[in-house]
Each structure stands twice: as structure tokens, then as C-alpha cells.
C-alpha atoms as one frame of an Amber mdcrd trajectory, in Angstrom:
protein
  -4.804 -15.403  -3.288  -2.085 -13.159  -4.675   0.777 -12.275  -2.426   1.245
  -8.720  -1.239   4.216  -6.597  -2.265   5.764  -7.161   1.160   5.359 -10.933
   0.872   6.847 -10.881  -2.637   9.840  -8.852  -1.457  10.450 -11.282   1.381
  10.375 -14.218  -1.032  13.052 -12.478  -3.145  15.337 -11.730  -0.185  17.470
 -14.233   1.621  16.686 -13.331   5.193  16.796 -15.137   8.480  13.771 -14.642
  10.743  16.125 -14.797  13.716  17.747 -11.553  12.576  17.308  -8.890  15.221
  13.873  -7.300  14.908  13.151  -8.556  11.387   9.875 -10.229  12.350   8.567
  -6.990  13.863   9.687  -4.998  10.826   7.946  -7.443   8.476   4.700  -7.260
  10.452   4.871  -3.461  10.538   5.427  -3.342   6.757   2.454  -5.656   6.165
   0.244  -3.511   8.410   1.357  -0.321   6.653   0.612  -1.889   3.266  -2.836
  -3.003   4.449  -3.667   0.462   5.825  -2.541   2.077   2.581  -4.758  -0.216
   0.499  -7.778   0.399   2.732  -7.266   4.182   2.710  -6.959   4.206  -1.068
 -10.102   2.082  -1.344 -12.040   4.632   0.679 -10.638   7.413  -1.485 -11.786
   5.676  -4.678 -15.179   4.859  -3.136 -15.651   8.589  -2.541 -14.832   9.252
  -6.203 -17.329   6.632  -7.338 -20.015   8.061  -5.057 -19.452  11.411  -6.776
 -19.669   9.846 -10.238 -15.936  10.012 -10.991 -14.812   7.022 -13.060 -11.221
   6.432 -14.119  -9.423   4.212 -16.607  -6.349   2.240 -15.535  -3.865   4.985
 -16.419  -5.901   7.640 -14.597  -6.238   5.279 -11.618  -2.458   4.888 -11.439
  -2.064   8.681 -11.522  -4.654   9.016  -8.740  -2.808   6.403  -6.659   0.473
   8.308  -7.031  -1.283  11.523  -5.983  -2.737   9.657  -3.006   0.725   8.493
  -1.915   2.241  11.967  -2.243  -0.659  13.559  -0.342  -0.370  11.045   2.510
   3.403  11.468   2.638   3.034  15.249   3.052   0.316  14.770   5.660   2.621
  12.610   7.813   5.424  15.210   7.878
């Protein structure tokens, strides 16, 4: 299985798990990443149900729009 972006970042950093709160921050980042992937999956499933098909470049644009929309929604 491929590693997630959070797992990759951790493998690139020299960190000590005993650092204050780092374990909780890592778990929170992994959970946020998981939620983001699931939400985007639902968004794309809606598109597919409506007959909207995208190539890779259009999919990347849609993902960026998804991130911006969710960022505004959280503010």
C-alpha cells in the first residue's frame, strides 16, 4: 500500500515521537487527510452519477476547487 502524504512527510523529517504533542498532531493530520480524501470521493461520485467525466488535468482542477471551497466553508 502506498504511504499517505502525512506518512511521507514524517519519513522525510527527523522527529522524535517524545516531542511534546507530536503524536497527537500526527494522528490529527492523518485523520484530516483521510476525511479530505473521503469527502472528495463523495464529490466525484456525485459528478459520475450526473454523467460528468474528467481527464487527469480536469480532475486536478476539480480537486483544487474542492480544497478552496472547503477552506472557505470552514471560515
